[in-house]
Structures are given as structure tokens and as C-alpha cells.
N, C-alpha and C positions, 0 to 999 in steps of 0.2 A: 940153360932152358929145359925143365922136366920133363920125361917122355911122358908121352897123352896131351902136352899143352900146346896151345899155341901162341904164341904173342898177339899183339895187336893188328901189329902189317900182317900178319901171317891170316888172321878174321880176315879181314880188311879186302883181302885179297877172294879168299874162301866164299865170303859171303856177299859180296860184289855189294856192299852195305858203302856206307860215305863215312867218312873219320868224324864227320859233324851229328850223324845217326848214331852210332855209335858209342860214341862219348855219350851223346842225349839221353840214351836208352841206359845205359852204363849209369847216368846221376838220377833218372828216375825210378828204378829199381823196375825195369820194363826187363831187362836179362841182363843179370851180372856175372863178372867173373867168375872164375871156378876159386882163384886167388889169385892174390899182392904179389910180388918178389917185395924183401928185403931192400931194394930199390927204387920201389914204387909203382912198381910197373907190373899191371895186367896179363893173369894167363887166365885162356878158357881153354876148358873139354870138352870134351869133344858131343860134351850134351847140350853145351852151352853153343858151339854151331848149330845146331840142331834148332834149337829153338828161336837164332839168330835168325835162317833162314826159314823157318813154320813165320815166322812175324811179317819178314822182305814178303813170302808170298802171300801173306793174308795181304798186307799193303799193296801189289803187284795188281790184285784183286778189288781191288777198289773198297777194300775193307779202312775205317781210320784208325789213325792210332786211339782216339781216344775210346774207338769202340773194340779194338782188338785189349784194352784194359775193361772197359766195362765186362766185355767176354770174359778173361781171364776172375777179375772178381768173382765172376755170377758162377763161374768152375770152381771154383775153390768151396764155394755153398755147398753145387749138388753134390761137388765130388770130393769128400774133405782128403779119400787117401790119395787123389791127386797132385803130388808136390810140383811138379810140376807140368803144369797141363798143355804148353808148346811141345816136351818131347815127349811125353806119357800119351797125348789122344791122336787121333787123329781129326784133324779139321779141314773140313770145306765148304766152302762158298758157293751158296747159289742164291744168284740175284743177289737180296743182300739180308738176307738169313747165315751167320756161321752156324752147318752143322756140326756136334760133337759125335761121333762113332766112338763108342763104349761097349765093350761085347757086344750082343745081339742087338742092343739100341743105338737110337741116332735121336738126337734131338735138338732143339736150338739153344746153345751156347747163353745167349744170353734170361732168359728165357725159362729153360728148362723142357718148354713142352713137346712130347715124345713127336717124331715125327713124317719116323718110315714103320709101316709096317712090316709086319716080322719076313724075312727074305722065305723061308717056307714055306709058308701060307701062297709066296706068291711060285712058288715054284711047284707047287704041289697041284694049281688050277693049272698051269701051261702044261705041265703034264697030261693031266683028265681032257685040256685042250687038241690036246697035240693025237691023243688016243682015237679021240672021234673020228668017224667018218666024216669026209664033207659033203652035202649036198648037192645036189644037181646046178641047181644055180652058183654052184660056189665054183665047180669046176672051169666053168670057158664065163667067167664076170666081162668080159670087156667085148665090145659091136663088133660084129662082123656083118657088111656089105652083104647085100646078094653074090656076090662070086665068090665070097668066100674068105674075103683081103680084111687085115684092120681098117677101124673106118679111123 
């Protein structure tokens, strides 16, 4: 085995995928091994492990394999420089949406619609709010009874 490559058995152990899943993903091109030995054995690179684990986490989060494939197809159109989206991009599942974090942007992996507002703007608003002194009514918002006890 070459240094930096992993056998099928090692990949199964490291990714917690079933043998059937790994075979199907290889056959359908979701994640293919980096190389094949002269004897026909798959050898996976570390980046292949990252892609496999990312796909598995998306599945575990409730994203169907078909939706993962559609997301990857869309991402290759939106971000043609990203050769391996499962490795190169940060993907987050929120509800039924797969968000992609790329640079300072976040967008829906299927539609490309930008999803998250610029973080710097939120940080500036929070800082401004924290610098304001509280109003008299904001200091004691809880209800107290006549004896001064919390009601």
C-alpha cells in the first residue's frame, strides 16, 4: 500500500459506511477512489475520506442521496472552480436546506440563493446595542410582590 492511501477495509472502518454503500457510491461516481492497484483494488486518499464522511454526515442529517447528488450538480455550476465540493466546501444542513459556506457567503446548495446576511453587519449592530445604556424599565423587568419577593 502506498503511503497516504487507504484500503477498502480501512475506509469502511474510518467512515463507518457499509460495504454496500461504499460500492454503490463508487459505482455511481459519488466518491471514487484516488487510484486502483494493478490487482484491481481501490486505494482511497485522505481527501476521499473527507468526501465520504461529509456525504455520510449529510445522510445522517436526513438529506437523501438523490438530494446530495442534486446539490453537487448545482454546486459545480455555481462554483466551477470547486472540483470536489464535498471536500472543498463547508456544507451545513438546516431543516430541509443544505447551506454552503464559501468565502464570506452562504447560499442554498440547490438554488444558489444567498441565505445569510453579512456577519460583519450583525457584529456592528450587536456592538452598537451593547454600548447603549439600558432604560430604567429594562433594569427590573421581573414582577415583584409587595414584600419585594419575585412573583
